[in-house]
MMTF fields as JSON, N, C-alpha, C and O atoms, coordinates in Angstrom:
{
  "mmtfVersion": "1.0.0",
  "mmtfProducer": "UNKNOWN",
  "numBonds": 331,
  "numAtoms": 332,
  "numGroups": 83,
  "numChains": 1,
  "numModels": 1,
  "chainsPerModel": [1],
  "groupsPerChain": [83],
  "chainIdList": ["A"],
  "bondAtomList": [4, 2, 8, 6, 12, 10, 16, 14, 20, 18, 24, 22, 28, 26, 32, 30, 36, 34, 40, 38, 44, 42, 48, 46, 52, 50, 56, 54, 60, 58, 64, 62, 68, 66, 72, 70, 76, 74, 80, 78, 84, 82, 88, 86, 92, 90, 96, 94, 100, 98, 104, 102, 108, 106, 112, 110, 116, 114, 120, 118, 124, 122, 128, 126, 132, 130, 136, 134, 140, 138, 144, 142, 148, 146, 152, 150, 156, 154, 160, 158, 164, 162, 168, 166, 172, 170, 176, 174, 180, 178, 184, 182, 188, 186, 192, 190, 196, 194, 200, 198, 204, 202, 208, 206, 212, 210, 216, 214, 220, 218, 224, 222, 228, 226, 232, 230, 236, 234, 240, 238, 244, 242, 248, 246, 252, 250, 256, 254, 260, 258, 264, 262, 268, 266, 272, 270, 276, 274, 280, 278, 284, 282, 288, 286, 292, 290, 296, 294, 300, 298, 304, 302, 308, 306, 312, 310, 316, 314, 320, 318, 324, 322, 328, 326],
  "bondOrderList": [1, 1, 1, 1, 1, 1, 1, 1, 1, 1, 1, 1, 1, 1, 1, 1, 1, 1, 1, 1, 1, 1, 1, 1, 1, 1, 1, 1, 1, 1, 1, 1, 1, 1, 1, 1, 1, 1, 1, 1, 1, 1, 1, 1, 1, 1, 1, 1, 1, 1, 1, 1, 1, 1, 1, 1, 1, 1, 1, 1, 1, 1, 1, 1, 1, 1, 1, 1, 1, 1, 1, 1, 1, 1, 1, 1, 1, 1, 1, 1, 1, 1],
  "groupList": [{"groupName": "MET", "atomNameList": ["N", "CA", "C", "O"], "elementList": ["N", "C", "C", "O"], "formalChargeList": [0, 0, 0, 0], "bondAtomList": [1, 0, 2, 1, 3, 2], "bondOrderList": [1, 1, 2], "singleLetterCode": "M", "chemCompType": "L-PEPTIDE LINKING"}, {"groupName": "GLY", "atomNameList": ["N", "CA", "C", "O"], "elementList": ["N", "C", "C", "O"], "formalChargeList": [0, 0, 0, 0], "bondAtomList": [1, 0, 2, 1, 3, 2], "bondOrderList": [1, 1, 2], "singleLetterCode": "G", "chemCompType": "PEPTIDE LINKING"}, {"groupName": "PRO", "atomNameList": ["N", "CA", "C", "O"], "elementList": ["N", "C", "C", "O"], "formalChargeList": [0, 0, 0, 0], "bondAtomList": [1, 0, 2, 1, 3, 2], "bondOrderList": [1, 1, 2], "singleLetterCode": "P", "chemCompType": "L-PEPTIDE LINKING"}, {"groupName": "VAL", "atomNameList": ["N", "CA", "C", "O"], "elementList": ["N", "C", "C", "O"], "formalChargeList": [0, 0, 0, 0], "bondAtomList": [1, 0, 2, 1, 3, 2], "bondOrderList": [1, 1, 2], "singleLetterCode": "V", "chemCompType": "L-PEPTIDE LINKING"}, {"groupName": "TYR", "atomNameList": ["N", "CA", "C", "O"], "elementList": ["N", "C", "C", "O"], "formalChargeList": [0, 0, 0, 0], "bondAtomList": [1, 0, 2, 1, 3, 2], "bondOrderList": [1, 1, 2], "singleLetterCode": "Y", "chemCompType": "L-PEPTIDE LINKING"}, {"groupName": "LEU", "atomNameList": ["N", "CA", "C", "O"], "elementList": ["N", "C", "C", "O"], "formalChargeList": [0, 0, 0, 0], "bondAtomList": [1, 0, 2, 1, 3, 2], "bondOrderList": [1, 1, 2], "singleLetterCode": "L", "chemCompType": "L-PEPTIDE LINKING"}, {"groupName": "LYS", "atomNameList": ["N", "CA", "C", "O"], "elementList": ["N", "C", "C", "O"], "formalChargeList": [0, 0, 0, 0], "bondAtomList": [1, 0, 2, 1, 3, 2], "bondOrderList": [1, 1, 2], "singleLetterCode": "K", "chemCompType": "L-PEPTIDE LINKING"}, {"groupName": "GLU", "atomNameList": ["N", "CA", "C", "O"], "elementList": ["N", "C", "C", "O"], "formalChargeList": [0, 0, 0, 0], "bondAtomList": [1, 0, 2, 1, 3, 2], "bondOrderList": [1, 1, 2], "singleLetterCode": "E", "chemCompType": "L-PEPTIDE LINKING"}, {"groupName": "GLN", "atomNameList": ["N", "CA", "C", "O"], "elementList": ["N", "C", "C", "O"], "formalChargeList": [0, 0, 0, 0], "bondAtomList": [1, 0, 2, 1, 3, 2], "bondOrderList": [1, 1, 2], "singleLetterCode": "Q", "chemCompType": "L-PEPTIDE LINKING"}, {"groupName": "ALA", "atomNameList": ["N", "CA", "C", "O"], "elementList": ["N", "C", "C", "O"], "formalChargeList": [0, 0, 0, 0], "bondAtomList": [1, 0, 2, 1, 3, 2], "bondOrderList": [1, 1, 2], "singleLetterCode": "A", "chemCompType": "L-PEPTIDE LINKING"}, {"groupName": "PHE", "atomNameList": ["N", "CA", "C", "O"], "elementList": ["N", "C", "C", "O"], "formalChargeList": [0, 0, 0, 0], "bondAtomList": [1, 0, 2, 1, 3, 2], "bondOrderList": [1, 1, 2], "singleLetterCode": "F", "chemCompType": "L-PEPTIDE LINKING"}, {"groupName": "ILE", "atomNameList": ["N", "CA", "C", "O"], "elementList": ["N", "C", "C", "O"], "formalChargeList": [0, 0, 0, 0], "bondAtomList": [1, 0, 2, 1, 3, 2], "bondOrderList": [1, 1, 2], "singleLetterCode": "I", "chemCompType": "L-PEPTIDE LINKING"}, {"groupName": "THR", "atomNameList": ["N", "CA", "C", "O"], "elementList": ["N", "C", "C", "O"], "formalChargeList": [0, 0, 0, 0], "bondAtomList": [1, 0, 2, 1, 3, 2], "bondOrderList": [1, 1, 2], "singleLetterCode": "T", "chemCompType": "L-PEPTIDE LINKING"}, {"groupName": "HIS", "atomNameList": ["N", "CA", "C", "O"], "elementList": ["N", "C", "C", "O"], "formalChargeList": [0, 0, 0, 0], "bondAtomList": [1, 0, 2, 1, 3, 2], "bondOrderList": [1, 1, 2], "singleLetterCode": "H", "chemCompType": "L-PEPTIDE LINKING"}, {"groupName": "SER", "atomNameList": ["N", "CA", "C", "O"], "elementList": ["N", "C", "C", "O"], "formalChargeList": [0, 0, 0, 0], "bondAtomList": [1, 0, 2, 1, 3, 2], "bondOrderList": [1, 1, 2], "singleLetterCode": "S", "chemCompType": "L-PEPTIDE LINKING"}, {"groupName": "ARG", "atomNameList": ["N", "CA", "C", "O"], "elementList": ["N", "C", "C", "O"], "formalChargeList": [0, 0, 0, 0], "bondAtomList": [1, 0, 2, 1, 3, 2], "bondOrderList": [1, 1, 2], "singleLetterCode": "R", "chemCompType": "L-PEPTIDE LINKING"}, {"groupName": "ASN", "atomNameList": ["N", "CA", "C", "O"], "elementList": ["N", "C", "C", "O"], "formalChargeList": [0, 0, 0, 0], "bondAtomList": [1, 0, 2, 1, 3, 2], "bondOrderList": [1, 1, 2], "singleLetterCode": "N", "chemCompType": "L-PEPTIDE LINKING"}, {"groupName": "CYS", "atomNameList": ["N", "CA", "C", "O"], "elementList": ["N", "C", "C", "O"], "formalChargeList": [0, 0, 0, 0], "bondAtomList": [1, 0, 2, 1, 3, 2], "bondOrderList": [1, 1, 2], "singleLetterCode": "C", "chemCompType": "L-PEPTIDE LINKING"}],
  "groupTypeList": [0, 1, 2, 3, 4, 5, 6, 7, 3, 7, 8, 3, 9, 6, 9, 1, 2, 3, 1, 9, 8, 10, 9, 9, 0, 7, 9, 8, 1, 11, 2, 3, 2, 8, 11, 5, 4, 5, 10, 9, 4, 6, 2, 7, 0, 12, 7, 13, 5, 14, 15, 10, 12, 8, 13, 5, 5, 15, 1, 2, 14, 2, 5, 14, 2, 1, 8, 15, 7, 5, 11, 9, 9, 10, 12, 14, 14, 5, 16, 8, 17, 2, 10],
  "groupIdList": [1, 2, 3, 4, 5, 6, 7, 8, 9, 10, 11, 12, 13, 14, 15, 16, 17, 18, 19, 20, 21, 22, 23, 24, 25, 26, 27, 28, 29, 30, 31, 32, 33, 34, 35, 36, 37, 38, 39, 40, 41, 42, 43, 44, 45, 46, 47, 48, 49, 50, 51, 52, 53, 54, 55, 56, 57, 58, 59, 60, 61, 62, 63, 64, 65, 66, 67, 68, 69, 70, 71, 72, 73, 74, 75, 76, 77, 78, 79, 80, 81, 82, 83],
  "secStructList": [7, 7, 7, 7, 1, 1, 2, 2, 2, 2, 2, 2, 2, 2, 2, 1, 6, 6, 2, 2, 2, 2, 2, 2, 2, 2, 2, 6, 6, 7, 7, 7, 7, 2, 2, 2, 2, 2, 2, 2, 2, 7, 2, 2, 2, 2, 2, 2, 2, 2, 2, 2, 2, 2, 2, 2, 2, 2, 1, 1, 7, 1, 1, 7, 2, 2, 2, 2, 2, 2, 2, 2, 2, 2, 2, 2, 2, 2, 6, 6, 7, 7, 7],
  "xCoordList": [-56.409, -55.619, -55.739, -56.835, -54.637, -54.631, -55.238, -55.556, -55.398, -55.958, -54.996, -53.789, -55.546, -54.705, -53.871, -54.209, -52.795, -51.889, -52.525, -52.256, -53.355, -54.033, -55.478, -56.328, -55.74, -57.053, -58.179, -59.271, -57.93, -58.959, -59.407, -60.589, -58.475, -58.818, -59.829, -60.836, -59.556, -60.46, -61.82, -62.858, -61.82, -63.07, -63.937, -65.141, -63.327, -64.083, -64.611, -65.749, -63.787, -64.212, -65.385, -66.326, -65.333, -66.417, -67.71, -68.797, -67.606, -68.791, -69.376, -70.468, -68.649, -69.078, -70.02, -70.538, -70.238, -71.199, -70.905, -71.833, -69.647, -69.318, -69.114, -68.7, -69.398, -69.223, -70.001, -69.51, -71.218, -72.034, -71.38, -71.468, -70.731, -70.038, -68.845, -68.591, -68.119, -66.997, -67.502, -66.906, -68.603, -69.171, -69.613, -69.408, -70.216, -70.662, -69.468, -69.525, -68.392, -67.187, -66.633, -66.303, -66.535, -65.998, -66.884, -66.382, -68.208, -69.145, -68.986, -69.248, -68.56, -68.359, -66.926, -66.56, -66.132, -64.754, -63.819, -62.715, -64.253, -63.43, -62.649, -63.257, -61.324, -60.557, -60.721, -60.697, -60.885, -61.011, -59.603, -58.841, -59.24, -57.92, -57.765, -58.659, -56.634, -56.441, -56.511, -56.895, -56.145, -56.222, -57.656, -57.882, -58.633, -60.03, -60.431, -61.265, -59.839, -60.113, -59.626, -60.298, -58.459, -57.925, -58.825, -59.108, -59.274, -60.147, -61.462, -62.004, -61.976, -63.243, -63.052, -63.979, -61.872, -61.594, -61.605, -62.255, -60.902, -60.824, -60.948, -59.955, -62.159, -62.311, -61.83, -61.332, -61.975, -61.53, -60.007, -59.484, -59.301, -57.842, -57.333, -56.197, -58.142, -57.701, -58.318, -58.092, -59.083, -59.739, -58.725, -58.94, -57.625, -56.618, -55.935, -55.675, -55.647, -55.044, -55.986, -55.554, -57.262, -58.258, -58.341, -58.365, -58.386, -58.449, -57.18, -57.244, -56.018, -54.744, -54.737, -54.361, -55.158, -55.161, -56.097, -55.74, -57.281, -58.24, -57.717, -57.885, -57.09, -56.54, -55.385, -55.252, -54.572, -53.45, -53.932, -53.365, -54.97, -55.46, -56.461, -56.609, -57.141, -58.21, -57.996, -58.694, -57.047, -56.815, -56.139, -55.852, -55.884, -55.241, -53.865, -53.088, -53.586, -52.323, -52.175, -53.175, -50.944, -50.765, -51.116, -51.314, -51.194, -51.582, -53.078, -53.636, -53.712, -55.139, -55.335, -54.403, -56.537, -56.795, -56.532, -56.035, -56.86, -56.61, -55.128, -54.734, -54.303, -52.858, -52.327, -51.479, -52.836, -52.392, -52.831, -52.088, -54.035, -54.506, -53.611, -53.279, -53.218, -52.332, -50.973, -50.421, -50.434, -49.159, -49.296, -48.424, -50.391, -50.621, -50.782, -50.239, -51.529, -51.73, -50.422, -50.139, -49.624, -48.338, -47.402, -46.739, -47.351, -46.511, -46.954, -46.121, -48.262, -48.782, -48.398, -48.06, -48.448, -48.085, -46.606, -46.231, -45.762, -44.334, -44.098, -43.184, -44.936, -44.834, -45.617, -45.721, -46.164, -46.986, -48.143, -48.455, -48.759, -49.87, -51.097, -51.055, -52.194, -53.402, -53.879, -53.891, -54.266, -54.725, -56.169, -56.774],
  "yCoordList": [-46.242, -45.967, -47.157, -47.68, -47.586, -48.748, -48.451, -47.303, -49.484, -49.29, -48.493, -48.464, -47.856, -47.107, -48.08, -49.258, -47.587, -48.444, -48.954, -50.079, -48.147, -48.558, -48.901, -48.017, -50.17, -50.634, -50.14, -49.841, -50.052, -49.594, -48.171, -47.85, -47.327, -45.947, -45.945, -45.24, -46.733, -46.798, -47.374, -46.854, -48.428, -49.072, -48.142, -48.032, -47.472, -46.568, -45.38, -44.954, -44.848, -43.708, -44.083, -43.304, -45.278, -45.71, -45.974, -45.876, -46.305, -46.566, -45.285, -45.303, -44.176, -42.913, -42.13, -42.645, -40.865, -40.012, -39.79, -39.563, -39.85, -39.619, -40.922, -40.907, -42.029, -43.331, -43.471, -44.069, -42.925, -43.005, -42.219, -42.618, -41.11, -40.321, -41.107, -41.093, -41.791, -42.611, -43.729, -44.007, -44.366, -45.453, -44.941, -45.616, -43.755, -43.185, -42.884, -43.12, -42.365, -42.094, -43.388, -43.455, -44.411, -45.695, -46.311, -46.896, -46.179, -46.738, -46.073, -46.693, -44.825, -44.094, -44.246, -43.649, -45.044, -45.249, -44.117, -44.008, -43.277, -42.156, -42.619, -42.998, -42.598, -43.021, -42.027, -40.813, -42.548, -41.705, -41.368, -42.274, -40.084, -39.728, -40.208, -40.022, -40.82, -41.417, -40.41, -40.763, -39.164, -38.155, -37.96, -37.602, -38.193, -38.041, -39.081, -38.808, -40.273, -41.279, -40.79, -40.975, -40.169, -39.647, -38.541, -38.505, -37.645, -36.561, -37.115, -36.577, -38.174, -38.767, -39.623, -39.768, -40.186, -41.068, -40.297, -40.711, -39.202, -38.389, -36.915, -36.188, -36.473, -35.094, -34.046, -32.992, -34.331, -33.348, -33.194, -32.16, -34.218, -34.169, -33.464, -32.991, -33.391, -32.797, -31.415, -30.804, -30.936, -29.635, -28.521, -27.656, -28.532, -27.479, -27.54, -26.504, -28.746, -28.906, -28.392, -27.746, -28.683, -28.221, -26.694, -26.083, -26.084, -24.617, -23.994, -22.989, -24.586, -24.089, -24.122, -23.15, -25.257, -25.424, -24.425, -23.81, -24.263, -23.317, -21.881, -21.11, -21.528, -20.176, -19.992, -18.931, -21.001, -20.944, -20.75, -19.947, -21.474, -21.409, -20.286, -19.837, -19.828, -18.838, -17.523, -16.545, -17.485, -16.276, -15.181, -15.361, -14.044, -12.923, -13.326, -14.005, -12.896, -13.239, -12.419, -12.024, -12.158, -11.499, -12.436, -11.975, -13.736, -14.712, -14.991, -15.036, -15.175, -15.495, -16.927, -17.73, -17.262, -18.649, -19.637, -20.737, -19.255, -20.135, -20.409, -21.54, -19.367, -19.559, -20.488, -21.343, -20.308, -21.168, -22.612, -23.54, -22.805, -24.162, -24.804, -25.985, -24.015, -24.544, -24.94, -25.974, -24.131, -24.464, -25.752, -26.618, -25.884, -27.097, -28.317, -29.383, -28.162, -29.289, -29.681, -30.869, -28.702, -28.986, -29.692, -30.664, -29.203, -29.832, -31.267, -32.166, -31.482, -32.827, -33.737, -34.902, -33.215, -34.05, -34.41, -35.525, -33.473, -33.788, -34.883, -35.697, -34.888, -35.898, -37.17, -38.078, -37.231, -38.36, -38.633, -39.778, -37.542, -37.606, -37.006, -35.846, -37.758, -37.196, -35.987, -36.009, -34.947, -33.716, -33.495, -32.519],
  "zCoordList": [3.899, 5.077, 6.012, 6.209, 6.584, 7.461, 8.814, 9.123, 9.62, 10.958, 11.835, 11.592, 12.843, 13.769, 14.586, 14.698, 15.15, 15.906, 17.192, 17.614, 17.81, 19.034, 18.684, 18.576, 18.511, 18.057, 18.964, 18.481, 20.265, 21.2, 20.868, 20.984, 20.459, 20.107, 18.96, 19.016, 17.927, 16.783, 17.19, 16.779, 17.982, 18.384, 19.225, 18.993, 20.201, 21.073, 20.265, 20.459, 19.363, 18.551, 17.656, 17.506, 17.059, 16.173, 16.945, 16.376, 18.223, 19.039, 19.633, 20.202, 19.5, 20.096, 19.208, 18.217, 19.581, 18.879, 17.392, 16.616, 16.982, 15.57, 14.809, 13.65, 15.444, 14.799, 13.507, 12.55, 13.466, 12.247, 11.109, 9.948, 11.438, 10.411, 9.855, 8.65, 10.746, 10.286, 9.376, 8.335, 9.773, 8.974, 7.6, 6.591, 7.56, 6.286, 5.384, 4.178, 5.961, 5.174, 4.589, 3.405, 5.429, 4.969, 3.892, 2.933, 4.05, 3.065, 1.698, 0.667, 1.693, 0.445, -0.077, -1.089, 0.617, 0.188, 0.576, 0.042, 1.499, 1.963, 3.192, 4.193, 3.137, 4.307, 5.456, 5.25, 6.645, 7.833, 8.31, 8.65, 8.342, 8.859, 10.302, 11.128, 10.592, 11.908, 13.043, 14.158, 12.776, 13.824, 14.3, 15.456, 13.414, 13.818, 14.856, 15.718, 14.777, 15.807, 17.167, 18.182, 17.176, 18.434, 18.98, 20.178, 18.11, 18.548, 19.092, 20.057, 18.491, 18.94, 20.187, 20.983, 20.365, 21.499, 22.821, 23.781, 22.862, 24.086, 23.703, 23.712, 23.368, 22.891, 23.892, 23.497, 25.174, 26.175, 26.169, 26.585, 25.7, 25.661, 24.396, 24.37, 23.376, 22.115, 21.876, 20.832, 22.83, 22.682, 22.45, 21.6, 23.195, 23.05, 21.683, 21.071, 21.207, 19.889, 18.803, 17.849, 18.956, 17.985, 17.969, 16.901, 19.147, 19.22, 18.656, 17.948, 18.968, 18.446, 16.921, 16.266, 16.369, 14.914, 14.251, 13.247, 14.801, 14.224, 14.295, 13.35, 15.403, 15.53, 14.541, 13.931, 14.388, 13.461, 12.029, 11.288, 11.637, 10.263, 10.019, 8.882, 11.045, 10.848, 11.59, 11.322, 12.514, 13.304, 12.501, 11.318, 13.138, 12.466, 11.914, 12.585, 10.691, 10.042, 8.77, 8.172, 8.348, 7.049, 5.888, 4.764, 6.149, 5.122, 5.224, 6.321, 4.091, 4.095, 4.594, 4.533, 5.087, 5.492, 4.357, 4.598, 3.129, 1.984, 1.783, 1.499, 1.93, 1.793, 2.882, 2.626, 4.095, 5.208, 4.993, 5.309, 4.456, 4.133, 3.077, 3.173, 2.063, 1.024, 1.589, 1.212, 2.482, 3.122, 3.917, 3.852, 4.672, 5.466, 4.564, 4.855, 3.471, 2.545, 1.872, 1.719, 1.47, 0.835, 1.81, 1.449, 3.043, 4.065, 4.312, 4.433, 4.387, 4.584, 3.424, 3.634, 2.206, 1.057, 1.094, 0.733, 1.528, 1.655, 2.691, 2.558, 3.722, 4.775, 4.432, 5.256, 3.217, 2.756, 3.733, 4.058, 4.18, 5.12, 4.452, 4.042, 4.327, 3.713, 4.505, 5.736, 3.805, 4.47, 4.108, 4.55]
}
């Protein structure tokens, strides 16, 4: 996966509390999803998105969490976005 468009976001995120996790992923050849840099850059700004996503995937629904994960993964693959 290429670098994020805003280099400062990636740099600040890597220097923060989860920077060691990003480094470990990269050392193992695991690409760091760019959205994680955004979440690490300004966690207070992404808190609502995180809660929304968790409620969407894990909250009450006629679909099981596994089915919802499969739908999200399939949609991501159609958008050529790693999930």
